[in-house]
C-alpha positions in Angstrom: 27.2 9.0 5.3 28.1 7.6 2.7 31.2 4.9 2.5 32.7 1.7 0.3 33.1 -2.0 0.9 34.8 -4.3 -1.2 32.8 -6.7 -2.4 33.6 -9.7 -4.6 36.4 -7.5 -5.5 33.8 -4.9 -6.3 34.2 -1.3 -4.6 30.5 -1.3 -3.5 28.8 2.3 -2.1 27.0 2.5 0.5 25.1 4.7 3.3 24.8 4.1 6.9 22.3 6.6 9.4 21.0 6.2 12.8 21.3 3.1 15.6 20.4 0.7 16.8 19.0 -3.3 15.1 20.4 -3.3 11.4 17.8 -2.6 8.8 19.3 -3.2 4.7 17.0 -1.5 2.3 17.3 -2.7 -1.3 16.8 0.0 -4.7 15.1 -1.0 -7.7 16.7 -1.6 -11.3 18.8 1.4 -12.3 18.0 3.3 -9.1 20.6 4.5 -6.5 20.6 5.4 -2.3 19.0 8.3 -3.3 15.8 6.7 -4.2 15.5 6.1 -0.4 15.5 9.5 0.4 12.4 10.0 1.8 12.8 6.6 3.7 16.2 7.1 5.3 15.8 9.7 8.3 12.5 8.4 9.3 14.0 5.0 9.7 17.3 5.8 11.2 15.1 6.8 14.0 14.9 4.2 15.9 17.2 1.5 13.1 21.0 1.7 12.2 20.1 1.6 7.8 21.9 -0.1 5.6 22.3 1.3 1.8 23.8 -0.2 -0.8 24.6 0.4 -3.6 24.1 -2.8 -6.3 27.0 -3.3 -9.6 26.6 -1.6 -12.2 24.1 1.2 -10.4 25.0 4.3 -8.8 28.1 4.7 -7.0 29.2 1.5 -7.9 31.2 0.2 -10.6 29.8 -2.2 -12.9 31.2 -6.1 -12.4 31.6 -8.7 -15.3 29.3 -11.4 -16.3 26.0 -11.4 -16.5 23.2 -10.3 -13.6 20.9 -12.4 -12.1 18.3 -12.1 -9.2 20.4 -14.8 -7.3 23.3 -13.3 -7.8 22.5 -9.5 -7.0 21.2 -11.7 -3.5 24.5 -13.1 -3.5 25.8 -9.6 -3.9 23.9 -8.4 -1.0 24.4 -11.2 1.5 28.6 -10.6 1.2 27.6 -7.0 1.7 26.3 -7.7 4.9 28.5 -10.3 5.9 31.9 -8.0 5.0 30.1 -5.4 7.5 29.0 -7.5 10.4 25.9 -6.5 10.1 24.1 -10.0 10.2 20.4 -10.9 10.6 18.5 -7.7 9.5 15.7 -6.2 8.8 15.2 -5.8 4.8 13.3 -4.1 2.7 13.5 -4.1 -1.1 11.7 -1.7 -3.5 11.4 -3.6 -6.9 13.8 -5.6 -8.1 15.5 -5.0 -5.0 12.3 -7.1 -4.2 13.2 -10.1 -5.9 17.0 -9.6 -5.0 15.8 -9.8 -0.8 13.4 -12.8 -1.9 16.2 -15.2 -2.8 18.9 -13.2 -0.1 15.1 -14.5 2.0 15.3 -18.2 0.2 19.5 -18.9 0.1 20.8 -17.4 3.1 17.9 -16.4 5.0 19.9 -16.3 8.9 21.0 -12.4 7.5 16.5 -12.4 6.5 14.8 -11.3 10.6 11.6 -9.8 8.9 11.2 -9.1 5.1 9.3 -6.1 2.7 9.0 -6.2 -0.4 7.3 -3.4 -2.5 6.5 -3.4 -5.9 8.0 -6.8 -6.5 7.0 -9.5 -7.5 8.7 -13.4 -7.6 7.8 -14.3 -11.0 6.3 -12.1 -14.4 3.5 -13.2 -13.9 2.2 -10.4 -11.8 3.4 -7.6 -13.9 0.3 -5.5 -14.9 0.6 -5.1 -18.4 2.1 -1.9 -18.5 4.8 -3.1 -16.6 5.5 -6.0 -18.1 5.4 -3.9 -21.7 8.0 -1.7 -20.2 10.9 -4.4 -19.8 9.2 -5.5 -23.5 12.1 -5.6 -25.5 11.0 -2.6 -28.2 13.2 0.4 -29.2 10.6 2.2 -28.0 10.8 0.7 -24.4 15.1 0.8 -24.4 15.0 4.7 -25.3 12.5 5.1 -21.5 14.7 2.5 -20.0 17.7 5.4 -21.3 15.3 8.6 -19.8 14.7 6.9 -16.7 18.0 5.8 -15.8 21.2 7.1 -17.9 20.6 10.7 -16.3 21.2 9.2 -12.6 23.9 5.7 -14.1 26.0 8.5 -16.2 26.6 11.6 -12.8 27.6 8.8 -10.4 29.3 5.9 -11.7 32.6 5.7 -11.3 33.5 3.8 -14.6 32.1 7.1 -16.4 29.3 8.3 -19.1 30.5 5.7 -21.6 30.4 2.9 -20.2 26.6 3.7 -19.7 25.3 1.4 -23.1 27.7 -1.1 -22.0 25.3 -1.4 -18.9 22.3 -0.6 -20.4 23.2 -3.9 -22.9 23.3 -6.5 -19.7 19.9 -4.9 -19.1 18.2 -5.4 -22.6 17.8 -8.6 -25.3 16.0 -7.8 -28.0 14.8 -11.3 -29.9 17.1 -10.1 -33.2 20.3 -11.0 -32.2 22.1 -7.0 -33.1 19.9 -6.0 -29.3 21.3 -9.1 -27.5 21.4 -6.9 -24.2 21.5 -8.9 -20.5 20.1 -6.8 -17.9 16.2 -7.4 -20.4 17.3 -11.0 -20.3 16.7 -11.0 -16.9 13.8 -8.7 -16.3 12.7 -11.2 -19.0 13.2 -13.6 -17.3 11.8 -12.3 -13.7 13.0 -13.9 -10.3 12.2 -17.0 -11.5 10.3 -17.8 -7.6 7.4 -19.8 -7.5 4.6 -18.9 -5.3 5.1 -22.7 -3.9 8.7 -21.9 -2.9 7.8 -18.8 -0.5 6.4 -21.3 2.0 10.5 -21.5 2.9 9.9 -18.1 4.1 8.5 -18.4 7.3 9.6 -14.9 8.9 7.5 -11.8 9.3 6.9 -10.7 5.6 4.9 -7.4 4.3 3.3 -7.2 1.1 3.5 -3.6 -0.2 2.2 -2.2 -3.2 0.7 0.9 -4.8 -2.3 0.6 -6.0 -2.0 1.9 -9.5 1.4 -0.4 -9.5 3.3 -2.7 -12.4 2.1 -4.8 -9.9 -1.3 -6.9 -9.3 -3.0 -6.3 -6.4 -4.9 -9.6 -7.1 -0.4 -11.0 -7.7 0.7 -9.2 -4.4 -2.6 -11.5 -2.1 -2.0 -14.0 -4.1 1.9 -13.2 -2.8 0.8 -13.0 1.0 -1.5 -15.9 1.2 1.8 -17.8 0.2 4.5 -16.4 2.6 3.4 -18.4 6.1 3.2 -15.4 7.8 2.8 -12.6 5.4 1.0 -9.2 5.1 -0.4 -7.2 2.8 -0.8 -3.3 2.3 -2.3 -1.9 -0.4 -1.4 1.9 -0.4 -4.4 3.7 -1.9 -3.3 6.8 -5.0 -0.1 5.4 -5.4 1.8 4.2 -8.4 5.2 1.6 -8.9 6.7 5.0 -6.7 4.6 4.5 -4.1 7.8 5.3 -1.5 8.2 8.6 -3.5 4.9 9.9 -3.7 3.2 8.9 0.0 6.4 9.0 1.8 5.1 9.1 5.1 2.3 6.5 4.9 4.9 3.9 3.8 7.2 5.5 6.7 4.7 5.0 9.1 3.2 1.0 7.3 7.3 -0.3 7.4 7.8 1.5 11.2 4.8 -0.5 13.0 5.6 -3.7 10.8 9.0 -2.9 11.3 8.5 -3.2 14.8 10.2 -6.4 17.2 7.4 -6.3 19.3 4.7 -5.6 17.2 1.3 -8.1 17.6 0.5 -10.7 15.0 -2.6 -10.3 13.6 -5.4 -12.8 15.8 -5.6 -15.6 13.0 -2.0 -15.5 13.4 -1.7 -15.8 17.5 -4.9 -18.2 17.2 -3.5 -21.1 14.9 
């Protein structure tokens, strides 16, 4: 069911489903709540699922100023505060995973279990194709328009004409005429050193497709950097693994997220 709540002065759209302990789903860059269509019904059978749309995404208006992963994590924390969600299981996909990492580092009291899908702490973990998408060429800018323009124009309260304004925040070209802010954010990456992940002491699952935009080796390094990290590589999938193999992804999520899930043997012995 779609609702709005005021977050830092912005009417923020979110959907909520199910009953039980809270679970927060954080969508990818340029995406909307609909990207979780295959997960919300399955997870909502076990948890109270909250799926917000961040500012400049979907039905939530743009806000003044630059975008940053840290800023979006702050926004997410305020969203959870506004609804009184408290400590929750947090699942972030792509950019949402980067936001979830920042949230876990900045507001650890809000994160009980953490799942990162197709996410990375910094850009060193990106594949060549994954980094090329945000590399700044006009061809890639058109690709971003094609992927996200229709969703934005259909749903944004700012109207279709505002998409180019938002795109300017997403993209930054090296040439002065293309100073675009979201691209600057993407090129900089989440900006988290792997060593910082040691501060995240809750159980954390790193998940990706075997043909994702993240290197499998990098996800393994993230897992090893998390004190209670686990790794899942979903075969035959890309960066869109929650859409491509939803049944398998949902089962992995439910198995990891349940509170009584036993720790691996080596965790138990350590």
